[in-house]
N, C-alpha and C positions, 0 to 999 in steps of 0.2 A: 329742272329744279322749280318745286313747286311753290314758291317764296315772290313777294311781289318787293321791290325795291322802293317804291316811289309814294310818296304818302297821297300827292292828287298829281294830276298830270305837270309835267313840267318842271315840280318842287323837289326838288333834292333834299336826303335826311344827311346830316353830319354825325358822324363817328369821331370820336375822341378814343385812339389802342395807346395805351401806356404801357409800355413792354423796353424793359432795357437791354435787351439781346438784339442787335441789330439786325440778323437775320430772320428772327422772328418778324420783325416787327415789319421789314419789309415785305416778308411772305404773305402777312396779312394785312398790310394798305392795299396789297397788289390783290388778293383777293376781292377784299370790299371796292376797291377802286372798278372792277372789272364787275361787280355786281351795282355801280352804281351809285353808291353813297361816296360824297367825300369826307375824306380822312384827316384828322391832326393828327400829328402823333407828337409822344413825349416816352422819353429814353427812362426815366424814373418819375415817380412817385409826386416827387417836390416839384417839377418842370408842367407833372400830368394835373397838379391841382391849381397852378398857376394858368394854365390852359383852360381849367372847368370855369375859373372864376372870370375868368374873358370874355367864355363864349357859350355860357349854362342854358342862355336864351336859347337859343341855337340848336344845341346838342340832341339827340336823339337819343344816345346811350352813348359810355363808357365800358370799354372790354380793355380788362385789367388783369397786369401779373400780378402775381402775388411776391415773389421774391426779388427784391432789385436791391440796390445799393440806394442809397440818399436818406429815401423813403419807400418803405415798402407797400404791399397791397393790405396790410392790416392796417396801417396807420392811416393812408389814403382814405380807406373806409371811414374809418372814425372821426379823422376830419371833414369829411364830406359828410358825413352825418349831423355832427355840430353846428354845419350851418344849414338852416331852415332854406336858404335860396335854390338850392342843389336836390331840395326832394324829389325835384321832378324828375330829375335824370339817372334812370335805373344805370344798372351797373352789370356785366356779366363778368364772373372771373373766369382767364383763361389761365392755368400753368401748368407745370407736369406736376406737380405734387398731384399725389393719389389720396393722401392722407384724408379720412374723415374729419379729425378732428382740425385739418386747416378749413376745409368744404364747410363744416358745421360753423367755426369760427366766422367765416365770410358772410355765411345767410344769416348770422345774430349782428352784424357790423350793419348791414341793409344791403348787400348782396343781392339782386334779383337772379341768379342762376351762377350754373357754375359748369365750365367747362373745362375737361382735363386733355394736355399734351399728349401725343401728337392728334391733331383737328383734322376733324374727318367733316370736311368743307359742307354737304348736304347739311348734316345735323349742326354744324356752326351758322351755318348761313338761316336756316328756319328757326332755330331760337333766337337770333339778334333779330328777326323776321315778326318773331312770333311776339315781343320782348317791346320792341319800336311799336308796334300793334297798337298791344294792350297800356301803352304810354300813350297814342294818340287818341287813343279809344276814351281814357281816362282825364283827358286833358279836352277834348270838346264836351264832355258830362260837365267838365267842371267849369266851362266856359260857361253852359245853358243854363246853369247853376246857379252861381254868383255873378252878380253885377259888378264892373269893372272899377267903378268911381266909387260908391258906396262901400262897398265890400259887404253886402247883403242878400240874400234871396234875390236872383229875377222876379221879374213880377207873374210872369208865367212859371215857373218853380215856384212860389209863395204860394199862388193860386191853386195849385195840385197839392202842394204839402198840407194846404186849409183842407181843401176837399178829403185828403186823408185821414187826419187829425178828426174833422166833423163823422166821416163816415164808420171810425173806429171810436166814438164815443156813444155812441147810440139817440135816438131820437127827445128824451127825457133830462140830457144834461141843458144846463143854460149858461149861455156863454158872453162875456163885457168884449166889448172889440171898438178900438180906438183907431179913427180914419185920417190919415193927413196929407194933403196933397199941395203940393211945394210949388208955385205958379214961377216959371222961366227959372228952373233951379240950372 
């Protein structure tokens, strides 16, 4: 297969599998484990949300079934979307439902992709790898753009942004600038 399961040498990616069917969950976990992922399992959406709460910082992706008891995939997506802490964790819905309405509803609720069972392992693994790679790339850009302490632009990104603004405004535009420097911040 043409997908890479490791973000960096020695670093494993962690996936949360939320699936009520024991056989499907075991099969998915075995496939993902054999591809080098660390897998966390949840038998319904309620347990999945608890595990998301406990592990969201380390999660690379959630693989979510739609139709489950206790808390289905739609409710999971609604509740996930309501908590901004979980914004960076992508979700791929994996379901036996071939309903276009279900797919559209999941995508509107924030799912990143939709896979129909039975799984084609190669397609599924490439979709997972592509989604995880996109998340990691966005995370890296975000780290380069924002200062963690102040939540303002990083110095390097600020300079690039100012250059871009100045270039787009033209040479006849006058500017006022305020500069401050904090010693021993």
